[in-house]
Every structure is written in structure tokens, then in C-alpha cells.
C-alpha positions, 0 to 999 in steps of 0.5 A: 449349693444347699446343706442339710440345715437349709430351711427348705429341707424337710424336718422330722417332727416329734411323734409318739408310737405304740411299742406293742404294734402288731408285727408287719405294721410300721409307723407312717414315716414323714414325707421325704423319708423311707419307712423304717422296718419296726423290729418285734419288741422283746416282751419281759420274761422272768428267769426260771430259777428252781430255788425254793426259798426259806421264808421269814415265817419259817424262822423257828424263833421269829414267831415266838413272843419276845418276853423275858429278854432280861433272862436271855444270856448275851451271845457266848464266845469261846474263851481265849486259850493262853498258857497258864501255870495250871496248864504247865503243871498238868502238862508236866505231871502228864509227861512224868506219868507217861514216863512212869508208865513206860518204865513200868511196861518195860520192866513188866515185859522183861520180867515176863521174858525171864519167867515165861518167854511166850508171856513176854511176846504176848505183853509186847503184842498187847503194848503195841495194840495199846500204843496204836489205839492211843495214837488213834485216840490222839488223832481223833481228839486233835481232829475234834479240836481242830473242827471246833476251832474251824467252827469258831473261825468260820463264825468270826469270818462270817461276822466280820464279812457280813456287811462288806463281803465281795461275791467271791468271799461270800461264796467261799465262806458259804461253801465252807459252811456247806461243806462243814454241815454236809454230813447232816441230811437236814442241810440237803435242801439248803445246799441244793438251793445254794448250788442253784445260785452258782450262775446268778449275780448276787452281792456278798452280804445278801448271799451270806444272808441267803446262805444263813437262812437256807442252811441254818433254819432247819438246824436251828429248828432241830436245835430248838427241839433238842433244847425244849426236850432237855428242858422239859425232862429237867423240869419234870425230874426236878418236880418229882425228885426227892433229893437235891443231889439227884436234881444237880446230877440230872441237870449236869447229865442233861447239860452235857448231852445237850451240848454234845448234841448241839455240837454234832448238829452243827458239824462240830463233832468234838472228842472227849477233850473238845467236849470238855473245853466246849462244856467249860466255855458254856458253863463259864459264860453262864457263870459270868452272865449270872443265874436266873432270878425268877420266883413265884410271881414269874411262874404265876404270870406264865402258868396261871394264878390258880395252878401256881398257888397250888403247886408253887414249890415244886412247879417253880423249882422245875420251871426254873431248872428248865429255864437254866437248861434252856440258857445252856442250850442258847449258849451252846447254839452260840458256840456251835453254830458256824454262822452268827445270828444275822438274817435269823432271830437269835433265840431267847428265854421267852421262846422256851418259857411257854413250852417248859411251864406248860409241860411242867404244869401238866405233868405236875397236875397229872401227878397230883390227880393220880395221887388223889386216886 
């Protein structure tokens, strides 16, 4: 009786074979064994995914020169809301004012009914319309404040989960951000690219980075253009304005308009009260971080020694006010953006310096040549 391990039994020697052998051709089997049919090898193939990714060179702030970093404000954060004596005082005075207005309206309607009844009914109708309009205004302000709170909550949640998010959490956060900015047509391409990855297996941090790059890149590019345009207008008006009061008023006007445009761009869309709170947070952040400390030497480095020597007073003042407007735009981006800067580069003052100084120099130079004519 013999076993399979007997010395007389045939043994299979190790051998090599080609994986790309033609179909039907089988490798020679050792003696005593049946030849095995070789299966057709599966060739490697790429999975077709119709996603047009946003590359790094599309980052609107990555290709800009990294200079003047000391003038760039740190990331802005919304201030904590707490009850203060000032808020209690304002709330009490507002309640008393509402009571006084109600008593005055009641007395007015009674007097009108005593004199001419149809005027009393007209007053009641006007009061009802005013009440409905006031209720609609209150609802709109509440929705605007809640929308800003949602933006801040999303930004904090994404920042907390940027390195430890599970795929389910990352998709949920990206979906909330996508729904928030869905009204903006600039986000259509990014939302389409995210939908194309619904069936793909991607870890959470990489999915959040992909979502930031796809959703925020076109919005950041538009935000940069808004900031540059506002800073250019401020620099030109400051250079040609004869009064400091006009400079201050125009800078405030451009700051309010820029902050509102940033909020609407990123899906915030605040009301009047929400806009006041957002503007206060931006200005408070700039007040804490300090103002720009720049002089003629900085202007000379960017614009050129010859032009700065001729136009140092007006040009320096215009460029510095333009840089202050750029700082306001950067802080507004920090507060209005629903995702923090992680996969994309955060803007700095150096990203706007060449545009502001070059535009101010051209405007001042053209104004001087016109005066000479």
C-alpha cells in the first residue's frame, strides 16, 4: 500500500509561465497530470468617472506671491453672544417704545372713530397692514440670523472633522454646504462633480478636501474679484478726494457693500440685523488685530522709486486705504465662508498688493498727465 508522499510518486516541479499567453494555449503539464485549462487573464482597466477635477493651479490665491504676511490679519471668528447690561437696556427701551406706539395707535383710532367713522376703519386697515409687514420683516431677520448661524456652525463642524471624519459624516457635511450654496450658479459644476462620486469609496478627510476644492474655488475666485474691485475704488477715491471726511465715508460705504456681497456669495444672505452683527464682527476683528502700518518705503518697494517719489503723498494714502479694504475682505471671507481654508490657500495682503498699487499708480499717473495738458 502506497501513499501520496511515497518516493515513487511523481512530484510537480516549480516552473514559470506567462500571464499573457494566447487563448487556447495551455502550459505543458508534468508527466502523470492532466493539463489544466488556462482562464483568460483579466486586463487592468480604468473605471470611467465623469468628474472634471479642480486642479491646484486653479486656486485663486496659490499662485500669488507670498509677501506682506505680517499685514495679513489672522483668521476671523464670530464673537460669542452673551447677555450684557447694554443689551438688557436696549431690550427694555425697545419694549417700552413698542408699548408707547401701541397706546398711541389705539388712541388715534379711537379719536378717528369719534370724528369720522370711515377714517377709523381706514386707520384700522393701515395698522393691520403695518402689523403684517412688521411680522414679515421679523421673520426675514430671524431667517437671516439663523442662516449666518448655520454658516458658522458648518465652518466649525468641518474644521473639527477635517482630519477624523468618517465617509458618512464627510458626505453629510458636504451635502449641507452644497445645499447652502445651491442658489449660486457658480457652484453648479462643483455640485455636479460631488454627485458623480456618490457611489465611489473615498475616506472622509479626502472627500472634505475634494468638496472644498470643487465648491469653494469658483466662489473664492469671485470673492477675490470683489475685494480687488472694492480696494481699487477706495484707493482711487482716496487719491483724488479733497477731504478726509469724504475718504472715511466712502471707505465705510465700500466696507458695508463688500461684506454684504461676501455674505450673499457664500450663501449667508443676512438681513439688516444680521448685517449689523456681521459688520460688527469684522470691524471688531480688525480693531483687535491692529491697523496697517505701512509708509512710503513699502509703496516704493511695490510701485517703484520714481513714481513713489513723485506721488508719495496721494499714492501712499490711496494704497494704504485700499489695503485696509482688502483686510476687510479677507476677514469677511473668514466669517462668511461655510468651510475653513484647508485644501485651498487662505488669501493674504500680498495677493492684492500688486493689483491695488498698480491700479492706483496708473490712475494717479493718468490724472497728473491730464492736469499737465
